[in-house]
C-alpha positions as CSV (number, residue, x, y, z in Angstrom):
1,M,-102.8,-14.7,-26.0
2,K,-101.4,-18.2,-26.1
3,I,-98.0,-18.8,-24.5
4,R,-95.7,-21.6,-23.8
5,A,-95.1,-22.2,-20.1
6,A,-93.7,-24.8,-17.6
7,V,-96.6,-26.2,-15.6
8,L,-96.5,-28.3,-12.5
9,H,-99.5,-30.5,-12.0
10,E,-98.3,-32.8,-9.2
11,M,-95.8,-32.3,-6.4
12,G,-93.5,-35.0,-5.1
13,K,-92.7,-36.9,-8.3
14,E,-89.8,-39.3,-7.9
15,R,-86.3,-38.4,-9.2
16,P,-84.5,-38.3,-11.5
17,Y,-86.6,-35.4,-12.9
18,T,-85.1,-36.1,-16.3
19,T,-87.3,-39.2,-16.3
20,S,-90.3,-38.3,-14.3
21,K,-90.5,-34.8,-15.8
22,P,-92.6,-33.0,-13.2
23,L,-92.8,-29.8,-15.3
24,T,-94.6,-30.1,-18.6
25,I,-94.2,-27.5,-21.4
26,E,-97.7,-26.6,-22.4
27,E,-99.6,-24.0,-24.3
28,V,-101.7,-21.9,-21.9
29,E,-103.9,-18.9,-22.3
30,L,-102.7,-15.6,-20.8
31,Q,-105.3,-12.9,-20.2
32,A,-104.7,-9.2,-20.8
33,P,-103.5,-7.1,-17.9
34,R,-106.2,-5.5,-15.7
35,T,-106.1,-2.3,-13.7
36,G,-102.8,-1.9,-12.0
37,E,-101.2,-4.8,-13.9
38,V,-98.5,-5.2,-16.6
39,L,-97.8,-7.7,-19.4
40,V,-94.1,-8.6,-19.5
41,Q,-92.2,-10.6,-22.0
42,I,-89.8,-12.8,-20.0
43,K,-86.2,-12.6,-21.1
44,A,-84.5,-14.7,-18.5
45,A,-85.4,-16.8,-15.4
46,G,-83.3,-18.5,-12.7
47,L,-83.8,-22.0,-11.3
48,C,-84.0,-21.6,-7.5
49,H,-84.3,-24.0,-4.6
50,S,-87.7,-22.4,-3.7
51,D,-89.0,-23.7,-7.1
52,L,-87.5,-27.1,-6.3
53,S,-89.2,-27.1,-2.9
54,V,-92.5,-26.8,-4.6
55,I,-91.6,-29.6,-7.1
56,D,-90.6,-32.0,-4.3
57,G,-93.4,-31.0,-2.0
58,N,-91.5,-29.3,0.8
59,R,-93.4,-26.1,0.1
60,P,-96.9,-27.2,-0.7
61,R,-98.7,-25.0,-3.2
62,Q,-102.0,-25.1,-5.2
63,M,-101.9,-27.1,-8.4
64,P,-101.6,-26.7,-11.3
65,M,-99.1,-23.8,-11.3
66,V,-96.7,-22.1,-13.6
67,L,-93.5,-22.0,-11.6
68,G,-90.6,-19.5,-11.7
69,H,-90.1,-16.5,-9.4
70,E,-86.6,-15.2,-10.2
71,A,-86.9,-13.5,-13.6
72,C,-86.6,-10.3,-15.7
73,G,-88.2,-9.1,-18.9
74,V,-89.5,-6.2,-21.0
75,V,-92.8,-4.4,-20.6
76,V,-95.1,-5.1,-23.5
77,E,-98.5,-3.7,-22.4
78,L,-99.8,-1.6,-19.5
79,G,-103.1,-2.0,-17.7
80,T,-105.1,1.0,-16.7
81,D,-103.8,3.2,-13.9
82,V,-100.2,2.2,-14.6
83,H,-98.5,5.6,-15.3
84,D,-94.9,5.2,-14.1
85,L,-93.8,2.6,-16.7
86,A,-93.6,2.6,-20.5
87,V,-93.6,-0.1,-23.1
88,G,-90.0,-1.2,-23.6
89,D,-88.9,-0.7,-20.0
90,H,-86.7,-3.4,-18.5
91,V,-87.9,-4.8,-15.2
92,V,-86.9,-7.3,-12.5
93,F,-89.6,-9.2,-10.6
94,S,-90.0,-9.1,-6.9
95,F,-91.5,-12.5,-5.7
96,L,-93.4,-10.7,-3.0
97,P,-95.8,-8.0,-4.3
98,I,-95.6,-5.0,-2.0
99,C,-99.0,-3.4,-1.5
100,N,-97.7,-0.3,0.4
101,H,-100.7,0.1,2.5
102,C,-100.9,-2.8,5.0
103,M,-99.5,-2.2,8.5
104,P,-96.0,-3.9,7.9
105,C,-95.6,-1.8,4.7
106,M,-96.6,1.4,6.4
107,T,-94.2,0.7,9.3
108,G,-91.2,0.1,7.1
109,R,-91.2,-3.7,6.8
110,P,-92.5,-4.4,3.3
111,A,-90.9,-7.9,3.4
112,L,-93.8,-8.8,5.7
113,C,-96.5,-7.4,3.4
114,E,-99.7,-9.0,4.5
115,N,-101.6,-8.6,1.2
116,G,-98.7,-9.8,-0.9
117,L,-98.3,-12.9,1.3
118,A,-102.0,-13.7,1.1
119,S,-102.1,-13.5,-2.6
120,N,-99.0,-15.6,-3.0
121,N,-100.4,-18.3,-0.6
122,K,-103.5,-18.5,-2.8
123,G,-101.5,-18.6,-6.0
124,E,-103.2,-15.5,-7.3
125,L,-102.1,-12.0,-8.3
126,L,-102.2,-9.1,-5.9
127,G,-105.4,-7.8,-7.6
128,G,-107.1,-11.2,-7.0
129,G,-107.8,-14.1,-9.2
130,F,-105.9,-15.7,-12.1
131,R,-104.7,-14.6,-15.5
132,L,-103.7,-18.0,-16.7
133,E,-106.0,-20.8,-18.0
134,D,-105.3,-24.3,-19.4
135,Q,-106.7,-25.6,-22.7
136,H,-109.9,-26.6,-20.9
137,H,-110.4,-23.0,-19.6
138,Q,-109.5,-24.0,-16.0
139,P,-107.4,-21.6,-13.9
140,V,-103.7,-22.2,-13.6
141,H,-102.1,-20.7,-10.4
142,H,-99.4,-18.1,-10.3
143,H,-96.1,-18.8,-8.5
144,M,-95.2,-16.0,-6.1
145,G,-97.1,-13.5,-8.3
146,V,-94.5,-14.0,-11.1
147,S,-94.7,-17.4,-13.0
148,G,-91.5,-16.7,-14.7
149,F,-91.1,-20.0,-16.5
150,A,-93.1,-18.7,-19.5
151,E,-92.7,-16.7,-22.6
152,Y,-94.9,-13.9,-21.2
153,T,-96.6,-13.2,-17.9
154,V,-99.1,-10.7,-16.4
155,V,-98.2,-9.3,-13.0
156,S,-99.2,-6.6,-10.5
157,R,-97.3,-3.4,-11.1
158,K,-96.2,-3.9,-7.5
159,S,-94.3,-7.0,-8.4
160,I,-91.8,-5.4,-10.7
161,V,-88.9,-2.9,-10.4
162,K,-87.6,-0.9,-13.3
163,I,-83.9,-1.4,-14.0
164,D,-81.1,0.0,-16.1
165,P,-81.7,-1.3,-19.7
166,T,-78.0,-1.8,-20.3
167,L,-77.8,-4.7,-17.8
168,P,-77.8,-8.1,-19.6
169,F,-80.9,-10.1,-19.0
170,D,-79.2,-13.2,-17.8
171,I,-77.5,-11.1,-15.1
172,A,-80.6,-9.1,-14.3
173,A,-82.6,-12.2,-13.4
174,L,-80.3,-13.0,-10.5
175,F,-81.3,-9.8,-8.7
176,G,-85.0,-11.0,-8.4
177,C,-84.2,-13.6,-5.7
178,A,-80.7,-14.9,-5.2
179,I,-79.1,-11.5,-4.8
180,M,-82.0,-9.8,-3.1
181,T,-82.3,-12.6,-0.5
182,G,-78.6,-13.4,0.1
183,V,-77.1,-9.9,0.0
184,G,-80.2,-8.5,1.8
185,A,-79.9,-11.0,4.6
186,V,-76.3,-9.8,5.2
187,I,-77.0,-6.0,4.9
188,N,-80.6,-5.5,5.9
189,T,-81.4,-8.4,8.3
190,A,-78.1,-9.0,10.1
191,K,-76.8,-5.4,9.6
192,L,-73.2,-6.6,9.1
193,M,-70.7,-4.2,10.7
194,L,-67.2,-3.7,9.3
195,G,-64.8,-6.3,10.8
196,Q,-67.4,-8.8,12.0
197,T,-66.9,-12.6,11.5
198,V,-69.4,-14.5,9.5
199,L,-70.4,-18.2,8.9
200,I,-72.5,-19.0,5.8
201,T,-74.1,-22.5,5.8
202,G,-75.6,-23.9,2.6
203,M,-73.7,-22.8,-0.5
204,G,-76.5,-22.6,-3.1
205,G,-77.3,-19.5,-5.1
206,I,-78.4,-17.6,-2.0
207,G,-75.5,-18.7,0.1
208,F,-73.0,-17.6,-2.6
209,A,-74.9,-14.3,-2.9
210,A,-74.5,-13.8,0.8
211,L,-70.8,-14.6,0.4
212,L,-70.5,-11.7,-2.1
213,G,-72.5,-9.5,0.2
214,A,-70.3,-10.3,3.2
215,L,-67.2,-9.5,1.1
216,A,-68.6,-6.2,-0.1
217,G,-69.8,-5.4,3.5
218,G,-66.3,-5.7,5.0
219,A,-66.5,-9.0,7.1
220,S,-63.1,-9.7,8.6
221,K,-63.4,-13.5,8.3
222,I,-65.9,-15.5,6.2
223,I,-66.3,-19.2,6.9
224,V,-68.4,-21.2,4.6
225,A,-70.0,-24.6,5.4
226,D,-71.5,-27.3,3.3
227,V,-71.4,-31.0,2.7
228,N,-70.5,-30.6,-1.0
229,Q,-66.7,-30.2,-1.4
230,E,-66.9,-28.8,-4.9
231,K,-69.1,-25.9,-3.6
232,L,-66.7,-25.3,-0.7
233,D,-63.8,-25.1,-3.2
234,K,-65.8,-22.7,-5.4
235,A,-66.6,-20.5,-2.4
236,L,-62.8,-20.3,-1.6
237,E,-62.2,-19.2,-5.2
238,L,-64.8,-16.4,-4.8
239,G,-63.2,-15.1,-1.6
240,A,-64.2,-17.1,1.4
241,H,-61.4,-17.3,3.9
242,V,-62.1,-20.8,5.4
243,A,-64.2,-23.7,4.3
244,V,-65.7,-26.3,6.7
245,N,-67.4,-29.6,5.8
246,S,-70.4,-29.5,8.1
247,S,-70.8,-33.2,8.0
248,Q,-67.7,-33.7,10.1
249,A,-68.3,-34.5,13.7
250,D,-66.2,-31.6,15.0
251,A,-67.5,-29.0,12.5
252,V,-68.9,-26.7,15.2
253,E,-65.6,-26.9,17.2
254,Q,-63.7,-26.0,14.0
255,V,-65.7,-22.8,13.6
256,R,-65.4,-21.9,17.3
257,D,-61.7,-22.5,17.2
258,L,-61.3,-20.2,14.2
259,T,-63.3,-17.4,15.8
260,R,-62.5,-17.5,19.5
261,G,-65.8,-19.0,20.6
262,G,-68.1,-18.6,17.6
263,V,-68.9,-16.2,14.8
264,D,-70.5,-12.8,15.2
265,I,-73.2,-13.7,12.6
266,G,-74.2,-17.1,11.4
267,F,-76.3,-17.4,8.2
268,E,-78.2,-20.6,7.2
269,F,-79.5,-21.1,3.7
270,A,-79.6,-24.9,3.4
271,G,-83.3,-25.3,4.3
272,V,-82.4,-28.2,6.6
273,V,-83.0,-28.2,10.4
274,A,-79.7,-29.8,11.1
275,A,-77.9,-27.0,9.2
276,L,-79.8,-24.4,11.2
277,E,-78.8,-26.1,14.5
278,F,-75.2,-26.3,13.3
279,T,-75.2,-22.6,12.5
280,Y,-76.8,-21.6,15.7
281,N,-74.3,-23.7,17.8
282,A,-71.4,-22.1,15.9
283,T,-72.5,-18.6,16.6
284,G,-70.8,-16.9,19.5
285,R,-72.2,-15.3,22.7
286,G,-74.1,-12.1,21.9
287,G,-74.2,-13.1,18.2
288,K,-77.0,-13.4,15.6
289,T,-78.1,-16.4,13.7
290,V,-80.0,-15.5,10.6
291,T,-81.9,-18.0,8.5
292,A,-83.6,-17.8,5.1
293,G,-83.8,-21.5,4.7
294,L,-87.3,-23.1,4.3
295,P,-87.6,-26.7,5.5
296,H,-90.9,-28.5,5.3
297,P,-93.4,-26.7,7.6
298,S,-93.6,-29.9,9.8
299,K,-89.9,-29.8,10.7
300,M,-88.9,-28.3,14.1
301,M,-85.6,-27.4,15.7
302,Q,-84.4,-27.8,19.4
303,L,-83.4,-24.7,21.2
304,S,-82.2,-24.1,24.7
305,P,-83.9,-21.0,26.2
306,T,-81.3,-20.8,28.9
307,K,-78.5,-20.5,26.3
308,L,-80.5,-18.0,24.4
309,V,-80.9,-15.8,27.5
310,A,-77.5,-16.3,29.2
311,D,-75.6,-15.6,25.9
312,E,-77.9,-12.8,24.8
313,R,-78.3,-14.6,21.5
314,T,-80.5,-13.6,18.5
315,L,-82.2,-16.1,16.2
316,Q,-83.8,-14.2,13.3
317,G,-85.6,-15.1,10.1
318,S,-85.0,-13.2,6.9
319,Y,-87.6,-13.1,4.0
320,I,-86.6,-11.6,0.7
321,G,-83.5,-10.3,2.5
322,S,-85.7,-7.9,4.5
323,C,-85.5,-5.8,1.3
324,V,-87.4,-2.9,0.0
325,P,-87.2,-4.1,-3.6
326,V,-87.6,-0.7,-5.3
327,R,-84.7,0.6,-3.2
328,D,-82.4,-2.4,-3.0
329,I,-82.6,-4.0,-6.4
330,P,-81.2,-0.9,-8.2
331,A,-78.6,-0.5,-5.4
332,Y,-77.3,-4.0,-5.8
333,I,-77.3,-3.7,-9.6
334,A,-75.1,-0.5,-9.1
335,L,-72.7,-2.5,-6.9
336,Y,-72.4,-5.1,-9.6
337,Q,-71.8,-2.5,-12.3
338,S,-69.1,-0.9,-10.1
339,G,-67.3,-4.3,-9.8
340,R,-68.0,-4.7,-6.1
341,L,-70.6,-7.5,-6.4
342,P,-69.6,-9.9,-9.1
343,V,-72.8,-11.8,-9.4
344,D,-72.0,-13.1,-12.9
345,K,-69.6,-15.6,-11.2
346,L,-72.6,-17.4,-9.8
347,M,-74.0,-18.5,-13.2
348,T,-73.0,-22.1,-14.0
349,H,-75.5,-23.1,-16.7
350,K,-77.7,-21.5,-19.4
351,L,-80.6,-23.5,-20.8
352,G,-83.8,-23.3,-22.7
353,L,-87.4,-23.7,-21.4
354,D,-87.5,-27.3,-22.8
355,D,-84.5,-28.2,-20.6
356,V,-86.1,-27.1,-17.3
357,N,-86.5,-30.7,-15.9
358,E,-82.9,-31.4,-16.6
359,G,-82.0,-28.2,-14.8
360,F,-83.9,-29.1,-11.7
361,E,-82.3,-32.6,-11.5
362,R,-78.9,-30.9,-11.7
363,L,-80.0,-28.5,-8.9
364,A,-81.3,-31.4,-6.8
365,K,-77.9,-33.2,-7.2
366,G,-76.0,-30.1,-6.1
367,E,-74.3,-29.7,-9.4
368,A,-75.2,-26.1,-10.0
369,I,-75.2,-22.7,-8.3
370,R,-77.4,-20.6,-10.6
371,Q,-78.9,-21.9,-13.9
372,I,-80.6,-19.3,-16.2
373,I,-83.3,-20.1,-18.7
374,T,-83.1,-17.6,-21.6
375,F,-85.9,-16.8,-24.0
């Protein structure tokens, strides 16, 4: 079938994206689902910094590629050997397909799925190869096994989670990345305990999701840090206890003074090495520093092994919030439905597919938390 999709042909185009238009809306050919795959009509998709990092070249990927990894939709057609879904089911995508039989999957760490990572790195589906072609019958790569900036997509069954059909699509899309990553980093990776103090650096969609997760998880003091004052003000509105401008020379000392020597858990979501170093230095003795930020692979941070040892510190990465998507996405949706995880407050803009470049320029300028494309 022929579909409209947002295709990236070249990374690193100059801003403003409203002028350079890195994403072009094109008609591409989508093949039918194969064994173990599902055809889904996309209903909503979020604009995430991980998409922006491909556009600006910080996360190099194969070109051309249909971007978009935070999305939801409705099942339209089932490939062979898919027996646990039905046409009409509502689903949220997981941007890491979980194979369930590699060693990390079998030992309880599906966020490290080896086969899912390999297929994502190739820009292919978990079953291998491509289901997208351009008008010249050349393959178009899949983004994170999803390619959600399109009217329809074909994905592995292991890339989707069935959800409550009463959940609005614009809300449901948020659970595919921002909520899974941010809340998961707090609950699964850091294992926040009631009464602990928290620092969250980088108030984008994932940082705000982590704020909601820390509030729901019972943190006693939540400090947020960013260089954007409007985002700090928004975080205070949503329940953060203290806001610190991390560009200030004494920002680390401010956090330490507020927490008697540093926070119990520091989270970094800015994707900038300086932000990670700030967060690590503001974490107290015996504390954890958790990062889900993804700077360019060439960037390195400085770390004192002596301090790491003498303070019994932990520096830990978090990918997809260390989640088990089939377990955690429905659980986080239930928290939203009970009023304890108000993720709707993270939405700042709704747009159409044709407005995608304007949306990414807004995101690059720091003028949005979560923008949702609706179809």
